[in-house]
N, C-alpha and C positions, 0 to 999 in steps of 0.2 A: 455375407451381408454385414455392413457396418452397423454396429449396435450403439455407437456413440452419436448422439444427436448433432447435426450440423446446423450452424446458423447461416442463413442465406439472406443477404440484404436485398433491398429493392433493386430491380433490374439485374439480378444475378441469377445464374442457373446452377443447378447441381444435378448429379445423377441420382435418380430415385429408382430403387428396386422394390417391386411389390410382389410378394408371393401370393398367388391366387389361392393357396391352401389356407391362408389365415388373414384375409383383409378385414377391415373394420366391419363391412357388411357386403353381402353379395346378393344380387337378384339372379335367380336361375338355379339349376340343380346339376348334379353330376360332377364328374371329375374334370371340371373345366370345359367340357364340351357344350354345355348349355348356359354358361355364364353370359349374362347380357350386359351388366354393368358392375363395376367394382368401385367402392369408395374407401378412401383412407383419410386419416386426419393428419395434417402436417402442422407441427408445432411452430408457432410464430414467436417472435421476440417477446419476452415476458411471459411465456407459457400459454398464451392464447392459441387456439387451434383454428386452422383454416380448412374447412372441408373441401376436398378436391375431388371432382368427379371425372372419371374416365368414361367418356360418353359411349364407347363401344369397345368390346373386347372380342376379337375374332381369332379363331384357331384355323390353321391351314395344314394340309397334309405336309409332312416333313419333306417328301420328295419334291414338292413344288418350291418350297423355301427352306432349304436345308440349314441355313444359318438363322432362320427366324424372319419375321416381318413386323414392321411397325410403321404407322402413319403419323406424321406430325401435322396437325391442323391448327390453324389460327383463325378464329372467328372474330367478327365485329369491327374490323378495320383499325385495331389499336396500333398506334405508332411504335409501341414497344416491340412489335414484331420486327421492325427495322432497327430500333435502337438497342434492343437487348438480345433478341433471338438470332438475328441474321449472322453475326460474327461467330457465335458458337456453332450454329448449323453449318456454316462454311468451313469452320475448323475441322469438323468431322466429315465433311463432304456430304452432308445430309441436305435433302430438299424437302420442302413442305408444301402444303396447300393452304392458301388463304381463301376464306369464305367471307367476303366483305359485306358490311352493312352499307349499301350503296349511298344512301343519303348523307352518311357521315364522312364520306371521303373528302378530305381537305377542309372539313368544317372548322378545325382549329389544330393546334400543334399536337393534340392528343391522338390524332387520327392520321392514317396513311392518306396519300393522295393518289389520284389516278396515275400520275407519273411514277409513283412508288410501285404500284401494282405492275406497270409495264416493265420496270427495272427488275422486279422479282422474277417475272416470267422470262424476259428476253436475256437478261444478263446472268441470272442465278439458276434458271431452269425450274422455277417453282410453278405450280399450277394455281390458277385463279378460278374458283368455282362460284356457284350461286348460293346465296344465303338469305338475304332479306333486302327490302327496298327502303321504306320509310319507318316501318314499325318492326320491332323485334318481338313478335307474338306468334303463338302457335298458328300455323296455317289451318289447323282444324277448326279455328274459330271463324274463319272466313266463309262467306257464302260462295257458291260456285262461280259467280261472275267475278267477284273480287279475287278469288284464288287464281282463276284463269288469267286475269289481267296482270296479277303479280308475277306469275310464272312467265308470261310473255315478255313482260318488262325486263326481268332478270336475264332471260335468254337473249333478248335484243341487246342489252347492255354488254354481255359477253361477246357476242358476234361483232357488234359495231365497233367495239374497242379492241378487237383482235385477240381476245382471250380464247384459248382452244379447248378449255375444259367442258365436259358434259356432266360434271358432278354437281350435286346439290347437298347442302347440309341444312337440315330443318332447324329453324330457330328453337332453342331450348331442347333440341333433339326430339321434339314432339312431332308426331305425324299420325295419320290414320290411314286405313286402306283407301279411302276416297282421295286423300291428299297424295298418297304414293302413286295411285293410278293417274291422277291428273299430272303430277310431276314427270311421270314416265313418258309423257307425250313430248317433253322437252329435254329431259335429262336422263342419264343412265342410272 
């Protein structure tokens, strides 16, 4: 592992290796088998730090993925998915999953458009999943009728616009048993 700090400018990517033996903090116990999240601090220009959360860490049997497994997900419809991430992902022949904030699609130059999502799926082989509609809040705060309407809307958006995913990423990675049960009626 490289011990010399690297400076990375805006819209740049770099390789980040994180040892789960010694991250800044870990939620979970055991030798990696029960780790739920890991956090590291990435030093910014001028020494300030930017906490970075890895929303999920999963371990798979080596027989299933002998070379390892990683998922690249991009939430909230940010245009930097296209302007900064896509070229690097293509360079390494990686595909990702975009979980859009539907109401922000095409809102301004900071956000992807519906046409961008179609290009990611149809030209680059990316997956487009469900994330949120007009608010980026925990679905656990919704009443059952609002939750049901939101899930229906997101599913209808995916189907109507030709997106094939059945995946959902909960806003803020927050959910509850009731939310997961309701979402399972529409998504895997």
